[in-house]
Structure formats: structure tokens, C-alpha cells
C-alpha positions, -999 to +999 in steps of 0.1 A: +059-560-580+089-542-595+110-537-564+137-517-582+111-493-595+097-488-561+131-481-546+139-457-574+107-437-568+108-438-530+145-428-528+143-405-558+173-420-575+179-435-610+166-469-619+201-481-628+214-467-595+189-487-575+195-518-597+233-516-592+230-511-555+207-541-551+230-562-572+260-552-551+242-559-518+231-593-531+267-601-539+276-597-502+292-562-504+290-540-473+274-506-473+307-487-465+325-505-493+297-498-519+295-461-509+333-456-511+346-479-538+317-486-561+307-450-570+307-457-607+281-485-604+258-466-580+262-431-593+279-421-560+251-430-537+262-422-501+260-445-471+228-429-457+209-435-490+223-470-493+213-480-458+177-467-465+177-487-497+190-518-479+163-515-452+135-509-477+148-538-499+145-562-469+109-550-462+098-553-498+112-588-502+096-598-469+063-584-483+067-606-514+073-636-493+042-628-472+021-624-504+033-658-516+024-674-482-011-658-482-019-668-518-007-704-511-028-706-479-060-693-496-054-716-526-052-746-503-086-736-489-098-735-526-111-700-521-086-681-543-102-661-571-083-643-599-096-609-585-084-617-550-050-629-562-047-596-582-055-576-551-030-594-530-003-590-557-010-553-560-009-547-522+020-524-512+020-529-474+019-557-449-012-542-434-030-543-468-020-580-473-032-588-437-066-571-444-071-592-476-061-624-458-082-617-427-114-636-439-093-667-447-070-667-417-076-696-394-095-681-364-101-692-329-137-702-322-158-670-326-195-662-321-199-662-359-183-696-363-207-710-337-236-695-355-225-710-388-223-744-371-259-739-360-269-735-397-277-698-396-256-686-425-286-688-450-306-666-427-278-641-426-277-640-464-315-636-466-315-606-442-286-590-461-306-592-494-331-567-477-360-582-496-380-593-466-418-587-466-422-597-430-403-591-397-369-608-395-381-627-364-408-643-386-381-653-412-360-667-384-387-691-371-378-715-399-343-718-383-353-727-348-337-760-338-333-769-302-310-798-312-286-773-328-289-749-299-313-724-315-341-721-290-360-692-304-363-668-333-344-642-313-315-667-310-316-672-347-315-635-355-287-629-330-266-657-346-272-643-381-262-609-370-230-623-355-222-638-389-228-605-407-209-585-381-178-607-386-181-605-424-181-567-422-151-567-399-132-589-423-139-567-454-105-552-465-122-523-483-141-512-451-111-516-428-090-495-452-115-467-451-120-469-413-083-469-406-078-438-428-108-419-414-095-427-378-060-416-386-071-384-403-101-373-382-095-392-349-080-379-317-057-394-291-068-388-254-051-395-221-062-392-185-044-397-152-052-428-133-046-409-101-044-371-104-029-367-069+003-385-080+031-361-091+050-372-121+067-361-153+035-369-171+014-342-156+009-324-189-008-356-201-032-359-172-060-343-193-047-344-228-061-346-262-047-340-297-056-350-333-038-382-343-023-367-374-007-338-353+006-360-324+044-356-325+066-387-321+081-377-287+046-372-273+035-406-286+065-422-269+058-402-237+021-414-237+033-450-242+057-448-213+031-432-190+006-459-199+033-486-194+041-472-159+003-473-151+001-435-146-020-428-177-050-442-195-046-437-233-072-442-259-081-434-295-113-415-302-125-423-337-150-403-358-177-429-350-206-411-367-187-407-399-177-444-399-212-457-391-227-436-419-201-450-443-209-486-433-247-480-435-243-465-469-223-495-481-246-521-466-281-508-464-289-506-500-328-507-497-351-489-475-368-520-460-387-514-427-382-550-417-344-552-421-330-516-418-332-513-380-317-548-375-288-541-399-282-507-383-278-523-349-256-551-364-233-524-380-229-507-346-221-540-330-196-550-357-178-516-354-177-513-316-170-550-308-148-562-337-135-533-358-128-504-335-106-523-309-084-537-337-082-504-356-073-486-324-044-512-318-033-507-354-034-469-352-014-470-319+011-494-333+015-473-364+020-441-344+045-460-322+064-473-352+066-439-368+077-423-335+103-450-330+116-446-365+119-408-360+136-413-326+160-439-341+170-414-368+176-386-343+196-410-320+216-421-350+223-385-361+233-375-326+255-406-322+272-399-356+280-363-345+293-376-311+316-402-328+328-377-353+340-352-328+376-342-335+403-360-314+424-339-291+459-351-302+493-347-287+483-340-251+488-358-218+453-360-203+441-365-168+408-385-168+387-376-137+357-398-128+340-378-100+322-393-070+314-385-034+317-414-009+341-436-030+363-407-040+373-393-074+392-418-096+420-403-117+439-417-146+469-401-164+470-410-201+498-402-225+492-389-261+490-425-274+463-435-249+486-455-226+477-452-189+507-439-170+493-437-135+460-440-115+451-426-081+420-420-060+415-386-042+388-376-017+381-338-022+344-342-019+320-350+009+320-369+032+358-370+035+365-334+022+403-340+019+407-309-003+443-299+006+456-335+003+438-338-031+453-305-043+488-316-034+484-349-053+470-331-083+499-307-084+524-336-082+507-354-111+506-323-133+542-316-127+554-352-130+536-361-162+533-326-178+496-328-179+480-302-202+444-311-201+419-325-176+389-345-189+362-343-163+332-366-164+298-349-160+284-374-135+277-372-097+300-348-079+311-332-112+301-297-100+321-300-068+351-315-087+350-286-113+352-261-085+383-277-071+399-279-106+391-242-114+407-231-081+437-253-086+444-240-121+447-204-107+474-215-083+497-235-105+523-220-130+516-247-157+491-239-184+463-265-180+427-265-192+398-287-185+369-301-206+336-315-192+330-348-210+298-366-214+306-398-194+274-417-205+284-453-210+317-451-192+304-472-162+289-497-187+323-500-204+343-502-171+323-532-159+324-550-192+344-581-202+363-560-227+375-535-201+386-564-178+407-578-207+421-543-215+429-533-179+430-565-157+451-548-131+426-519-126+393-517-107+361-504-122+367-468-112+402-467-126+390-481-159+362-455-160+387-426-155+409-440-182+380-442-206+369-406-198+405-394-206+407-414-239+372-404-251+386-368-252+418-379-270+400-400-296+362-402-291+356-427-320+382-452-308+369-451-273+332-450-278+332-480-302+339-501-271+305-492-256+271-505-267+257-475-287+224-477-268+243-469-236+259-436-249+227-417-241+222-392-269+186-402-278+151-400-264+130-428-250+155-454-263+145-479-237+110-480-250+118-489-286+122-521-304+157-529-291+167-551-321+158-524-346+175-497-325+207-518-322+209-526-359+204-489-368+230-477-344+255-504-353+251-491-389+259-456-378+290-467-359+302-488-389+297-458-413+317-435-390+346-459-384+349-466-421+347-429-431+376-422-408+396-454-414+419-471-389+456-476-384+461-513-389+490-514-364+474-495-335+436-501-338+420-521-311+399-552-318+368-531-309+376-506-336+387-532-362+354-550-356+335-522-373+355-521-405+337-533-436+339-571-440+355-577-406+338-597-379+345-595-342+364-629-345+385-617-375+393-584-356+407-604-327+427-626-352+442-594-367+454-582-333+467-618-325+486-618-358+500-584-351+512-595-316+528-627-330+544-614-362+550-577-354+536-547-372+519-551-406+542-537-434+519-545-463+481-547-467+485-581-485+496-595-452+459-593-441+453-624-463+475-644-439+451-636-410+430-666-399+394-664-414+401-634-435+396-645-471+396-627-504+361-613-501+367-599-466+401-584-479+383-567-508+358-551-484+382-540-457+416-532-474+408-496-484+398-487-448+430-501-432+460-478-432+497-487-427+520-458-418+556-462-429+550-495-447+566-510-478+541-494-501+533-457-496+498-463-511+490-485-481+490-454-460+461-439-480+425-448-486+432-458-522+420-494-526+445-520-537+424-527-568+432-492-580+469-492-572+478-498-609+458-467-620+472-447-590+508-455-599+502-447-636+487-413-625+518-405-604+541-415-633+522-394-658+524-363-636+561-369-627+558-381-591+570-411-572+549-430-547+573-419-519+563-382-527+529-389-511+542-395-476+557-360-473+524-343-465+507-348-498+509-335-533+492-302-529+477-287-561+477-320-579+440-317-589+447-283-606+471-300-630+443-322-644+422-305-670+401-334-683+392-359-657+369-379-680+397-384-707+423-392-680+400-417-663+395-435-696+432-435-702+439-450-668+410-475-671+392-463-640+359-445-634+359-407-631+346-408-594+375-432-585+400-409-602+388-379-583+390-398-550+425-409-558+436-373-565+419-360-533+437-386-513+471-378-529+466-341-521+459-349-484+468-385-476+448-402-448+428-370-443+406-372-412+370-359-418+367-351-381+392-322-384+364-302-400+341-306-369+340-280-341+367-284-314+356-289-277+355-258-255+386-257-232+378-241-198+399-227-170+372-213-147+338-224-134+304-208-138+275-217-114+238-217-121+232-189-096+257-167-117+233-169-147+209-140-155+185-135-184+203-117-212+237-133-207+254-145-239+275-176-236+292-202-257+281-238-252+283-274-266+252-292-279+250-323-258+217-338-271+192-331-299+156-342-294+123-337-313+114-304-295+148-288-291+184-293-280+202-294-247+233-272-245+261-274-220+271-239-210+294-250-182+270-249-152+264-287-147+228-282-158+223-283-196+200-255-208+172-262-233+170-243-266+134-250-277+129-255-314+111-222-316+142-204-303+167-219-327+163-199-358+141-172-374+132-195-403+107-224-400+123-258-393+106-291-390+132-306-367+160-292-345+186-313-365+181-288-394+197-262-372+221-280-348+240-313-342+255-330-312+290-315-306+283-281-323+296-251-305+268-225-304+263-190-290+233-188-268+214-162-247+199-170-213+161-165-214+152-179-180+167-195-149+147-216-125+170-225-096+144-246-077+135-268-107+171-266-121+159-255-155+176-231-179+159-216-209+181-205-238+178-190-272+200-190-303+182-160-317+207-133-308 
């Protein structure tokens, strides 16, 4: 199997691109490093393609290992033929290999095995020849043996049929056909275990759909309903089609003595041995595909959330709303330092509204607060009402933003939060986190397990290991795309930089605390457990502002410093000129990148990246993302009416639509059919988490707290 060729064809990239990427991965290079600093080798493959390649590479290599194990096992049984070996070598999936291995796999004691032990295999072979000139019971009389446990001719025939039934069920060719027929023509059905029970699964109480049309989110919903013992789910296969196929394959002669026996045996083999395992395989395959789709959606949503632009230069009041325990507030300065914390009780049952207003006014005046970051949890609506009324009373210009607080409670109770804020309780930490995730979403959200951020669907029902790996990759790509300030980044943030482990990240922070700020990237080599390979991977993503070398403040990799300095000298600049806001228009002065790259002994993609960086040093890709909506007044659900046009923020994207925050504490749903006039396969083709969109209200259901929206204006 030519793995490189398979990768090339599946990912639709060049053979040399795939070959170079595999070689770089095998050398221990990280995906962000390859994507950013090895463009010449890979033909500028981006991190998304490289991650797909890496995942597929692992699967294909695992497949090769499986093939070797299977061939070795069959060879040990002395049953390996050249034809079987060729079939195994040519198999392209784990399922195909398992099908071929099935007849040779060590089995638990089966009915067919017992029949063989009784000496009935010759009778099975005889019946299968379909040459009998007398009833099979007559043939079977020769195999009666009370000592072996065969008491009658009927026992002998039954044993022979068990042997043939197992043989059929082990045939790879038959299983492949049956699996395909079931997937293409079968249906998935679900029924309620108790119709009187009200639940979110009511639409699945009498549900059926063709397998090939069953969308991923419905598969996951059916799985969850079944797991919660509310639904019974089964696969309905095209049984008549399958039985006709098997009969055509096996009944090759019209023999009145054997045809009816073989027909019954085929039915038994299918219903008892083949159908249950094929149903499991079909369900597993549907679940795997559904999970894969859900992981991709979760990953895309997470990426958009992490890449939301920071709100810089403002003193922010983080507000963690609650009823009984009070609202926790934390004042955070523009650098993220917590200046003050307090608890107020404006909500039920205390209802100390006036006292809360007085405290809020004092905090705003004392710390010059310009922005309030309000968590969207319990008591958020009541808190927003108080904030909106307060803002009308005060002379200061203050706005508020409703922030998705998913994961804030997980962070505030974590060991990391305890280390960061040992003097604060859980509520104060949560309020500080809510404020900081507005100031710099990426830096704050990396402290939380990505699964807890809550921008996916059915994430708790998925393979948690696969989900974690995929989401960790998303976070890693985002952090490296933005880069970090080596002298201010937390260990949590540093831990996602290419080549840096969690231990090394802590060592960097310890080195910084003991020796003062880094002034040169080369100092990283003095950090414990950070060797030359790790330095090569991480250096370009670590920035030093105001260090000895101006190039250390850019994303130019140290390996390209020589070429970068030669470029500056050739165009009449000094390294110090970069720090003054960039060398605008530098690219326009270069007329032949190819020739200049050859002269400077670098690749053309690297040269173009260097020029871009010099034009806008340490540029932040998040600046191009939509800014959060700043509010000064509150809107309630009862204020909504069909036809109203509002601006909102996309909070979550799922398979069937997107939830949009329009400022009423109940996100509205834009169904996929209401997103655009053109056909789209998935909502992500139209919107992403964090997008600011204009929507029109279609329907308002106050009792069920549902808002229907459309983007078709």
C-alpha cells in the first residue's frame, strides 16, 4: 500500500507535498511549525490540511500493522493462501481486514464448532454440493452416532446446517454486499419505550428514516435517547433483497432434496449470525461519522470563539450573576490584573438593589471602569436590568457585553485557578475570568478544558479521547497563529506553543521570575528541559517586545534572521526601523520575489512572510474578526415581535442551524433553511461563532422560550 499516494489522492494535494509533510512529521516537527515555517517543503499546506494528513497517516499505518498481524496469525494456522494474502494486502479499511480475518479468528465455542467436533462437516459439504438423489435426512443417517451426541438424522442435518450457516456469515464477499445493501436501502427506526413520558425525544417516538439520509445530529440524538432508556432504536434491512442475493450465490442447482434445506439455512444464517453484527456495524459507522462531523463543528466553533478580538485598553468589571449567593464582581485593569472584588445582592431573595447600585457607582468612579462583562448564567437577566438602569443614571460612559460564561465555573474550581488566585474564593475567580475573557478571550479560554467551553452538540456522548485530541489541536493552532508575548504569557498559554510541554511552560515562567524578563530569544535555551529541537519549534511563535534584537518582536524565525537582515540592508533599512510601527509599502518595492529569494538563499514563501511581518510587525489575525456588540440598554423577550430586525452575535453553530444572542437572555434559532437564499450543506458555510449578524424575528413563543429568526432580510 502506497500511503503517500493515498494521502495525495484523498487530500487532493501533490505527491511531493504529501511526502514532505510525512517526512517532517516523522522527524518530530509540530503541525503549527510545519504550517508556518516549512512552506517551501510542503507547498504551503495549511494547519487544517496538515492535521487531516496526520490523522489519516496514523490510521493508514495502523491499518498496515493490523494487516501484518492478521497475515501472521493466519500463516501460523497454516491456512494462508497467496490469494487470501493478496486480498488482505489490498484491503483499504479496518472493516475489510476484519471481514477477511473473520473465518480464522479464534472464536468462543459456537454451535458450528460443536457440530464439527461431532464429525458433521463432511455432511455439510455433501449437502452444499446439491447433488443428492435422496432426501438429506437419508444422507444424514450415516452420521448418526449416539457416542458423539448425534441421536438422529434430524440432529445430524441441524448440525450440518449450523456449520454452513457459520461459513456463510464468515464470507467477506457476502458481508461486504450485505453491509452495502443495508446502508443504501435500509432504514433506521425508533419507538418510545413509554409514550406517556414527556421528553426532548418526542419527535423520535415514532420515527423512521433511510439510513443514508439520517443526519449526524439525529444519529446522536437517537443514541442518547436509547442510552437514557427512553427509545428503542433498530435498523431495518432490505431482508428480501439480501436473502435473494445469498440464495443466488449458494443455491446453484435446482435440487428438490437440498433447495428447501439450504433456503432455511440461509434465513437462519442471516437472522441469527449476520444481521445482528451488520446492524451493530451500521450503527457504529453512523455514530463514528456523526461524531466526526460533530467534532469538526465543535472545533470550528471553538476556533472562532478563541479567535474573537481582544477588547484592549479598558478597565473591565467582571460580573458573575447569581441569586441566593449574590453577584460576584471583579475589577480588572487593562493588563488583566485584579484590582478589587466584591459581592452584591441585588437579586432575590435579598433584593438589596439600592445598596448594590451605590457600590457599583463607587467602583465605576474609583477605578474608571468603562466596560462591564456580564456572564450569561443564572440571574443574568435580572442583573442586566439593574446594569441598564444604572447606566442611565451615571455621568460616566460605560457599556456592557453579555459574555458566554461556559467553563468559568470549571476554571474557578480548578487547581490552576487556586494557584493563580489563592486569596480568592470560587465566585471571585469566576468573576475575574469573565472579565478577562472579554479582554483577551484566547489567553483566558486556554485555561479551561476545551470540552467545557460548550460550543458543540452532544459532546458528552462522543469518544472523549478523540474529542480531546481534536480540540487540543484547534487550541494549539489558534495560539500559534496569534503568537505569545514571552514576558507576559501564562504557563497555560505557553503550554500550547509548538514544541512546549506543560512542564517546559512552567519552567519558562520560573526562569522569568528568577532572572527577570527575557531580552533575547536565545535565552530560551537556558530554560530547563528546553533543548535545540524544542527551541526550533517554538522560537518563531514567542515574541519579545523591546528586547535586544528587534527581530525577536516579530514572527520571523531565528533561522531566517540572516536573510531578514540582508533584506533590510538591501532596501536601506535598519532592524530598529521595524519597531516604529512597521515598514509600510515594503512589498511594493520588491518586483521579483523569486530572484530576490534566490539571492537571499531563502524560499519565496518565507521571503513573502518576512516582508508581510516587516510591514506589520506582530500583527494579530484576530483584529480582522467582528468586534463584540457593546450594549447600554436591555431588551426583553416580551418586547420582541415578528418582523423586528436586530443585530446579534452567533453563540453556537450546530448541524441544523445557529443560535444567535440578540440580547434577550434567550438565544434565537436561525434554522439552516433561513440562513441564505442559496443551498448550503451546513450552517458553517454561512456563519461562524462570534459573527455579528442582522436577523429578523419570525416567531416568539414565550411559554416555551423559543425565538425563531431568519437571516433572509
